[in-house]
C-alpha positions in Angstrom: 9.0 24.6 -17.6 5.3 25.3 -17.7 4.0 28.8 -16.9 1.9 29.2 -13.7 -1.3 29.8 -15.7 -0.9 27.0 -18.1 -3.5 24.2 -17.9 -2.2 20.9 -16.5 -1.6 18.2 -19.2 -4.4 15.7 -19.6 -3.8 12.4 -17.9 -2.9 9.6 -20.2 -5.8 7.2 -20.4 -5.2 3.5 -20.7 -7.3 1.7 -23.3 -9.6 -0.8 -21.8 -8.8 -4.4 -22.6 -11.3 -6.3 -24.7 -12.6 -9.6 -23.3 -10.7 -11.4 -26.0 -7.4 -9.7 -24.9 -8.1 -10.6 -21.2 -8.8 -14.2 -22.2 -5.6 -14.4 -24.3 -3.5 -13.1 -21.4 -5.1 -15.6 -19.0 -4.5 -18.4 -21.5 -0.8 -17.4 -21.9 -0.4 -17.2 -18.1 -1.9 -20.6 -17.7 0.4 -22.0 -20.4 3.5 -20.4 -18.7 2.5 -21.7 -15.3 2.0 -25.2 -16.7 5.4 -25.1 -18.4 7.1 -23.9 -15.1 5.4 -26.7 -13.2 6.7 -29.2 -15.8 10.2 -27.6 -15.5 10.2 -28.3 -11.7 10.7 -32.0 -12.6 13.5 -31.3 -15.1 16.8 -33.2 -14.6 18.6 -29.9 -15.1 19.1 -27.8 -12.0 19.0 -24.5 -13.9 15.5 -25.2 -15.2 14.2 -26.3 -11.8 15.8 -23.2 -10.2 14.3 -20.9 -12.8 10.8 -22.5 -12.5 10.8 -22.3 -8.7 11.5 -18.6 -8.8 9.2 -17.8 -11.7 6.2 -19.5 -10.2 6.2 -17.1 -7.2 6.2 -14.2 -9.6 3.2 -15.7 -11.4 1.3 -15.9 -8.1 -0.8 -18.8 -9.4 -2.4 -21.0 -6.7 -2.2 -24.0 -9.0 1.6 -24.0 -8.4 1.3 -24.5 -4.6 1.3 -28.3 -4.7 4.2 -28.6 -7.1 6.2 -26.0 -5.2 5.6 -27.9 -1.9 7.0 -30.9 -3.7 10.0 -28.8 -4.8 10.8 -28.1 -1.2 12.2 -31.6 -1.2 14.5 -30.9 -4.1 18.1 -32.2 -3.4 19.5 -28.8 -4.4 19.2 -26.1 -1.8 18.9 -23.4 -4.5 15.6 -24.9 -5.7 14.2 -25.6 -2.3 14.8 -22.1 -0.9 13.4 -20.5 -4.0 10.3 -22.7 -3.8 9.9 -21.6 -0.1 10.0 -18.0 -1.1 7.6 -18.5 -4.0 5.1 -20.2 -1.7 5.3 -17.1 0.5 4.7 -14.9 -2.5 1.6 -16.9 -3.6 0.3 -16.6 0.0 -1.7 -19.8 0.0 -2.3 -21.2 3.6 -1.5 -24.8 2.3 2.2 -23.8 2.4 2.2 -23.1 6.2 3.0 -26.6 7.5 5.6 -27.5 4.9 7.4 -24.1 5.4 7.2 -24.5 9.2 8.9 -27.9 8.9 11.8 -26.4 7.0 12.7 -24.1 9.9 14.5 -27.2 11.3 16.6 -27.9 8.2 20.4 -28.2 8.5 20.7 -25.9 5.5 20.8 -22.2 6.4 19.4 -21.2 3.0 16.4 -23.4 3.5 15.8 -22.0 6.9 16.1 -18.5 5.4 13.7 -19.2 2.6 11.2 -20.8 5.0 11.3 -17.9 7.4 10.8 -15.5 4.5 7.9 -17.5 3.2 6.3 -17.6 6.6 6.7 -13.9 7.0 4.8 -13.4 3.7 2.0 -15.7 4.8 1.6 -13.6 8.0 0.2 -16.6 9.9 0.6 -15.9 13.7 1.2 -19.6 14.4 4.7 -19.0 13.0 5.6 -16.5 15.7 7.0 -18.8 18.3 9.1 -20.9 15.8 10.4 -17.7 14.3 11.3 -16.4 17.8 13.4 -19.5 18.3 15.1 -18.8 14.9 16.3 -15.5 16.3 19.0 -17.4 18.1 20.1 -19.2 14.9 23.9 -19.4 14.5 23.7 -17.9 11.0 23.2 -14.2 10.8 21.2 -14.3 7.5 18.7 -16.6 9.2 18.4 -14.3 12.2 17.9 -11.3 10.0 15.2 -12.9 7.9 13.5 -14.2 11.1 13.4 -10.6 12.4 12.0 -9.3 9.2 9.3 -12.1 9.2 8.3 -11.3 12.7 7.8 -7.7 11.7 5.7 -8.8 8.7 3.5 -11.0 11.0 3.1 -8.2 13.5 2.5 -10.1 16.7 3.4 -8.5 20.1 4.9 -11.8 21.3 8.0 -11.0 19.2 8.9 -7.8 21.0 11.2 -9.3 23.6 13.2 -11.3 21.0 13.4 -8.3 18.6 14.5 -6.0 21.5 17.2 -8.5 22.4 18.3 -8.5 18.7 19.0 -4.8 18.9 22.2 -5.9 20.7 23.2 -8.4 18.0 26.8 -7.8 16.7 25.5 -7.8 13.1 24.3 -4.5 11.9 21.9 -6.0 9.4 20.2 -7.9 12.2 20.0 -4.9 14.4 18.4 -2.9 11.5 15.9 -5.7 10.7 14.9 -5.9 14.4 14.5 -2.2 14.7 12.4 -2.1 11.5 10.2 -4.9 12.8 9.8 -3.1 16.1 8.8 0.0 14.3 6.2 -1.9 12.3 4.8 -3.5 15.5 4.6 0.0 17.2 2.7 1.4 14.2 0.4 -1.6 14.3 -0.2 -1.2 18.0 -1.0 2.5 17.5 -3.6 1.6 14.8 -5.2 -0.9 17.1 -5.9 1.6 19.8 -9.5 2.9 19.7 -9.6 6.6 18.8 -11.5 7.4 22.1 -8.5 6.1 24.1 -6.1 8.4 22.3 -6.8 11.8 23.7 
């Protein structure tokens, strides 16, 4: 334990990267992204699944087109991870393909699409996500509630308020969290002169 009069330790300074180091990291990232894009076409499910997930972590816009194609993968595991990765990248080109997936027969695809749309924060998704709040699968409803909170549009308040009565605890919690986010957003939007 330090004595009260002892000087604070000096902060650890990170060394600045050289332009060569930055270029090398960028080159390595580009090579990784290209390899993951190639893996999306692999005949092996494990490779496609891994690539769909990794491309979201890379956050590279060049992966958006291949990930949109991966939404059509015959295996749900790949398609729902591609949907989530598209949300992580945050490119608006993903909006329409993700929106279309909300009508999928597969609950995991609906869940991934809702999650991706929540990350995109495009207000055009609010009404379709509100409809998803009555989905028969609780995981889909929970993700839709979370996504509505992420988007932060007041139109979601009635659906989220109704979800506070859902028999599933996770959905009630997600709805309450979303309502809390909306309340904070509304408070921030009020001009300071109006709050006296």
